C-alpha positions in Angstrom: 65.6 115.1 115.7 62.5 114.4 113.6 62.3 115.4 109.9 58.9 115.4 108.1 58.7 114.2 104.4 58.2 116.3 101.7 55.1 115.7 99.7 54.3 116.3 96.0 50.7 116.6 95.0 51.0 113.9 92.5 51.8 111.4 95.1 49.0 112.2 97.4 46.7 112.1 94.3 47.9 109.0 93.2 47.8 107.4 96.5 44.2 108.4 97.0 43.1 107.3 93.3 44.7 104.0 94.5 42.6 103.7 97.6 39.3 104.5 95.7 40.1 102.2 93.1 40.8 99.3 95.6 37.7 100.2 97.5 35.7 100.1 94.2 37.0 96.9 93.1 36.3 95.3 96.4 32.9 96.8 97.1 31.5 96.8 93.5 30.7 93.1 93.8 28.3 93.9 97.0 26.1 95.6 94.7 26.2 93.3 91.6 25.9 90.0 93.6 22.1 89.5 94.5 22.6 86.3 96.4 25.3 87.3 98.7 24.7 87.2 102.5 25.0 89.8 105.1 28.2 88.2 106.6 29.9 88.0 102.9 29.1 91.8 102.6 30.6 92.7 105.9 33.6 90.7 104.9 34.1 92.6 101.6 33.7 95.9 103.4 35.9 95.1 106.3 38.5 94.0 103.7 38.0 97.0 101.7 38.4 99.3 104.9 41.5 97.3 106.1 43.5 98.0 102.8 42.2 101.4 102.5 43.6 102.1 106.1 46.9 100.6 105.5 47.5 102.6 102.4 46.4 105.8 103.8 48.8 105.1 107.0 51.9 104.1 104.6 51.1 107.6 102.9 50.4 109.9 106.0 52.9 108.5 108.6 56.3 108.6 106.9 58.9 110.2 109.1 62.7 110.0 109.3 64.1 110.5 112.9 67.8 111.0 113.8 68.5 109.3 117.1 71.6 109.0 119.1 73.2 106.0 117.4 70.9 105.6 114.1 68.6 107.0 111.6 64.9 105.7 112.1 62.8 105.4 109.0 58.9 105.3 109.9 56.3 104.4 107.0 53.1 103.4 108.4 53.5 100.1 110.6 57.0 99.7 109.0 60.3 100.7 110.9 63.7 100.7 109.7 66.9 101.4 111.7 70.1 102.3 110.1 72.8 102.7 112.4 75.1 105.6 111.5 78.4 103.5 111.2 76.8 101.6 108.6 75.9 104.7 106.4 78.6 105.0 103.7 77.4 107.6 101.1 74.5 110.2 100.5 73.7 111.4 97.0 70.6 112.9 94.9 68.4 109.8 94.1 68.6 109.3 90.2 65.8 106.8 90.1 63.1 106.6 92.6 60.7 104.2 91.1 62.8 101.1 92.4 64.2 100.1 95.7 63.4 100.9 99.2 61.9 104.3 99.1 59.5 105.7 102.0 59.0 108.9 100.0 56.3 111.1 98.7 58.2 113.3 96.5 60.3 113.0 93.3 62.9 115.4 94.9 64.8 112.7 97.0 68.1 111.7 98.7 69.7 108.3 98.4 71.5 107.0 101.6 73.6 104.1 100.9 74.6 101.8 103.9 76.2 98.5 104.3 73.8 96.5 106.3 70.1 95.3 105.9 68.2 93.8 102.9 68.5 96.8 100.7 71.8 98.7 100.3 70.2 102.0 100.0 67.0 103.8 101.0 65.7 107.0 99.2 64.2 109.7 101.3 62.6 113.0 100.6 62.7 115.1 103.8 60.9 118.5 103.8 64.0 120.4 105.1 66.8 118.7 102.9 69.4 121.1 104.1 69.0 120.7 107.9 68.7 117.1 107.3 72.0 116.9 105.4 73.7 118.8 108.1 72.5 116.5 111.0 73.6 113.5 108.8 77.1 114.8 108.3 77.5 115.8 112.0 76.5 112.2 112.8 78.6 110.4 110.2 81.9 112.3 109.9 83.3 109.6 107.4 80.2 110.0 105.0 80.9 110.4 101.3 78.8 113.1 99.9 77.9 112.5 96.2 76.4 114.9 93.7 73.2 116.5 95.5 71.9 118.3 92.4 
């Protein structure tokens, strides 16, 4: 079962503004430099395009999929697979500015697990209630913390 991410307007505007600033910083030297060659200009444009594409991919390709044996988190080119037996607790995320957080909304859940580099992940599924119900079905020993 696949869950789409909830998106707050401020996150989308911030991401697009970030892309615009990065593009401006990378492309502005092209107009200011009079002695640059066509090859140098193309490298700057290619670099700007690649960074912009990666940021946009990260922002618009976030999803959470509940597979038979694990929760699969997709954020652009990055994938995380958390087996259900490693998930220990779920609660409302108190602080979303730090940690592993493939999300685009401030209303987030924090899933704690006992494997991997991070000990928790912060998610913002669009249908939070259905996401919780499915996770509880798949993790019967799940500790449910405060969700409000």
